[in-house]
C-alpha positions as CSV (number, residue, x, y, z in Angstrom):
1,X,-69.2,-27.4,-145.6
2,X,-67.5,-30.7,-145.6
3,X,-63.7,-31.2,-145.6
4,X,-63.0,-33.0,-148.6
5,X,-59.1,-32.8,-148.9
6,X,-56.4,-32.7,-146.1
7,X,-53.2,-31.5,-146.9
8,X,-49.7,-32.0,-144.7
9,X,-46.8,-30.1,-145.5
10,X,-43.5,-32.7,-145.6
11,X,-41.0,-31.0,-143.6
12,X,-41.0,-31.0,-139.3
13,X,-45.0,-32.8,-139.9
14,X,-44.4,-36.6,-142.1
15,X,-40.8,-36.6,-141.2
16,X,-38.9,-33.9,-139.5
17,X,-35.6,-33.2,-140.4
18,X,-32.4,-31.1,-139.5
19,X,-30.2,-28.9,-141.9
20,X,-27.0,-29.3,-139.4
21,X,-26.9,-33.0,-139.8
22,X,-25.3,-31.9,-143.3
23,X,-23.6,-29.6,-142.0
24,X,-21.7,-31.9,-139.5
25,X,-20.9,-33.8,-142.5
26,X,-19.7,-31.0,-144.9
27,X,-18.0,-28.9,-142.4
28,X,-14.4,-31.3,-142.9
29,X,-14.4,-30.4,-146.4
30,X,-14.3,-26.8,-146.4
31,X,-12.5,-24.1,-143.5
32,X,-15.7,-21.9,-143.4
33,X,-17.3,-21.6,-139.9
34,X,-20.3,-23.9,-140.1
35,X,-23.0,-21.2,-139.3
36,X,-21.7,-19.5,-142.0
37,X,-21.8,-22.6,-144.4
38,X,-25.2,-23.0,-143.2
39,X,-26.3,-19.6,-144.5
40,X,-24.6,-20.2,-147.2
41,X,-26.7,-23.0,-148.6
42,X,-29.9,-22.7,-146.9
43,X,-30.0,-18.4,-146.6
44,X,-28.8,-17.4,-149.6
45,X,-30.9,-16.2,-153.0
46,X,-29.4,-19.2,-154.7
47,X,-31.5,-21.8,-152.2
48,X,-34.6,-19.5,-152.6
49,X,-33.9,-20.2,-156.2
50,X,-33.8,-24.3,-156.2
51,X,-36.9,-24.2,-153.9
52,X,-38.8,-22.6,-156.4
53,X,-37.6,-24.3,-159.5
54,X,-36.2,-21.6,-161.0
55,X,-32.5,-23.4,-161.4
56,X,-31.8,-27.1,-161.3
57,X,-30.2,-30.0,-158.9
58,X,-26.4,-29.2,-160.8
59,X,-26.6,-25.3,-161.1
60,X,-27.4,-25.0,-157.3
61,X,-24.5,-28.0,-155.6
62,X,-22.1,-26.1,-158.1
63,X,-22.5,-22.8,-156.4
64,X,-22.8,-24.6,-153.3
65,X,-19.5,-26.0,-153.2
66,X,-18.0,-23.1,-154.8
67,X,-19.4,-20.8,-152.2
68,X,-18.8,-22.8,-149.2
69,X,-15.6,-23.2,-150.2
70,X,-15.9,-27.0,-150.5
71,X,-13.3,-29.6,-151.4
72,X,-16.0,-32.3,-151.7
73,X,-16.9,-34.0,-154.7
74,X,-20.8,-33.8,-156.1
75,X,-21.8,-37.0,-155.0
76,X,-20.1,-37.0,-151.3
77,X,-21.7,-32.9,-151.5
78,X,-25.4,-34.5,-152.4
79,X,-25.3,-37.6,-149.4
80,X,-25.1,-35.3,-147.2
81,X,-27.4,-32.7,-148.2
82,X,-29.8,-35.4,-148.6
83,X,-29.3,-37.0,-145.2
84,X,-31.3,-35.3,-143.0
85,X,-35.0,-37.0,-142.5
86,X,-36.2,-38.8,-140.1
87,X,-39.6,-40.3,-139.8
88,X,-42.8,-38.7,-137.7
89,X,-44.6,-41.9,-136.1
90,X,-47.6,-39.9,-135.0
91,X,-48.5,-37.7,-139.1
92,X,-47.4,-41.7,-140.3
93,X,-50.0,-43.2,-138.0
94,X,-52.5,-40.7,-139.1
95,X,-52.7,-40.4,-142.7
96,X,-53.8,-43.7,-143.8
97,X,-56.9,-43.2,-141.3
98,X,-58.0,-40.6,-143.2
99,X,-58.4,-42.6,-146.2
100,X,-60.7,-43.6,-147.9
101,X,-63.1,-41.2,-146.9
102,X,-60.3,-37.8,-147.9
103,X,-57.9,-37.0,-150.2
104,X,-54.7,-36.8,-148.7
105,X,-52.2,-34.0,-150.6
106,X,-48.0,-32.8,-149.9
107,X,-47.6,-29.4,-150.0
108,X,-43.6,-29.1,-149.4
109,X,-41.3,-25.9,-149.4
110,X,-37.9,-28.5,-150.9
111,X,-36.0,-29.0,-153.4
112,X,-35.4,-31.6,-156.4
113,X,-32.5,-33.3,-154.5
114,X,-34.8,-33.3,-151.0
115,X,-37.6,-34.8,-153.0
116,X,-35.8,-37.3,-155.0
117,X,-34.5,-38.5,-151.7
118,X,-37.3,-38.5,-149.0
119,X,-39.7,-40.1,-152.0
120,X,-37.5,-43.4,-151.5
121,X,-37.1,-42.9,-147.7
122,X,-40.5,-42.6,-146.9
123,X,-42.3,-44.3,-149.3
124,X,-44.2,-46.2,-147.2
125,X,-45.4,-43.3,-145.5
126,X,-46.3,-41.4,-148.7
127,X,-47.9,-43.9,-150.4
128,X,-51.4,-43.0,-149.4
129,X,-51.3,-39.6,-150.7
130,X,-53.3,-38.7,-154.3
131,X,-50.6,-36.4,-154.9
132,X,-47.2,-34.9,-153.9
133,X,-47.1,-30.9,-153.9
134,X,-43.7,-29.3,-154.5
135,X,-42.5,-26.0,-154.7
136,X,-40.0,-26.5,-157.4
137,X,-43.2,-27.5,-159.5
138,X,-45.3,-24.7,-157.8
139,X,-42.6,-22.2,-159.0
140,X,-43.1,-20.7,-155.6
141,X,-43.1,-21.3,-152.3
142,X,-45.1,-21.1,-148.8
143,X,-46.4,-18.9,-148.0
144,X,-47.1,-17.1,-151.6
145,X,-50.3,-17.3,-152.4
146,X,-49.0,-18.8,-156.0
147,X,-48.2,-22.4,-153.9
148,X,-51.0,-22.4,-152.5
149,X,-53.3,-22.0,-156.0
150,X,-50.7,-24.6,-157.4
151,X,-51.5,-27.1,-154.8
152,X,-54.8,-26.3,-155.3
153,X,-55.7,-28.0,-158.6
154,X,-54.5,-30.7,-157.4
155,X,-57.1,-31.4,-154.2
156,X,-60.4,-31.6,-156.2
157,X,-62.4,-29.9,-153.6
158,X,-62.7,-26.4,-153.0
159,X,-60.5,-24.2,-150.6
160,X,-63.2,-24.2,-147.8
161,X,-63.4,-27.9,-148.5
162,X,-59.6,-28.1,-147.2
163,X,-57.8,-28.6,-144.3
164,X,-53.9,-27.8,-144.3
165,X,-51.7,-28.9,-141.3
166,X,-48.2,-27.0,-141.6
167,X,-45.8,-26.9,-138.3
168,X,-44.8,-22.8,-139.2
169,X,-47.8,-20.0,-138.4
170,X,-46.8,-18.2,-141.1
171,X,-47.5,-20.9,-143.6
172,X,-50.8,-21.8,-142.1
173,X,-51.5,-18.2,-141.9
174,X,-51.3,-17.6,-145.5
175,X,-53.2,-20.5,-146.2
176,X,-56.1,-19.6,-144.5
177,X,-56.2,-16.1,-146.2
178,X,-56.3,-18.7,-149.6
179,X,-59.3,-20.0,-147.9
180,X,-57.8,-23.5,-146.8
181,X,-58.7,-24.3,-142.9
182,X,-55.2,-24.4,-141.2
183,X,-53.8,-26.5,-138.4
184,X,-50.4,-25.6,-136.8
185,X,-48.8,-28.5,-135.9
186,X,-46.9,-29.6,-133.1
187,X,-45.2,-32.7,-131.5
188,X,-47.5,-33.3,-128.7
189,X,-49.5,-36.1,-129.5
190,X,-52.6,-33.3,-130.4
191,X,-53.0,-33.6,-134.2
192,X,-55.4,-35.9,-134.4
193,X,-57.8,-34.0,-131.9
194,X,-57.0,-30.7,-134.2
195,X,-58.2,-32.8,-136.8
196,X,-61.5,-33.5,-135.6
197,X,-61.7,-29.8,-134.4
198,X,-61.1,-28.6,-137.7
199,X,-64.0,-31.1,-139.2
200,X,-61.7,-34.2,-140.4
201,X,-63.0,-37.6,-139.4
202,X,-59.9,-39.6,-138.1
203,X,-59.5,-43.1,-138.4
204,X,-63.6,-43.9,-139.5
205,X,-64.5,-45.1,-142.7
């Protein structure tokens, strides 16, 4: 069946990110080893709950500062926490080429704080998207089936009419099991060709 909707991951697809940027800024506010601090902020149950929308930003920040032995203020923490993204020109150039032929949807594992920041930072790049799907709205994270089911509600198409682009093979595999066509993104200039191979007309009206 023909493709109607193209679904993109955000991190390391629409924009690149590096949590190390936040850790480097927060390092001066703690006596904790940077590797240990990264595990506290990004590898803990509290971070998982935050991305799933089970807790709010205030609770996450409170626990992160406490568990990370951080002496910074909430404002200082959030300024560092969200300053991790930079634009991926390849994908940002392709997305507008898909309009108006296709519906374009975002499917991002993200937190409220990160989303609020990148929605402003990349407002122009995100403008062509018809819907911005997030894990905190879905109350589930990729590769959970519940995440894909949530985003599917906004696809305006059948699963077999959707193509999903993500940088993590396990997420693409899960999406394919859900019924979407999958493309594993690599920052090597091949995305347009991969989309065409999946049945998407790139750069045509």
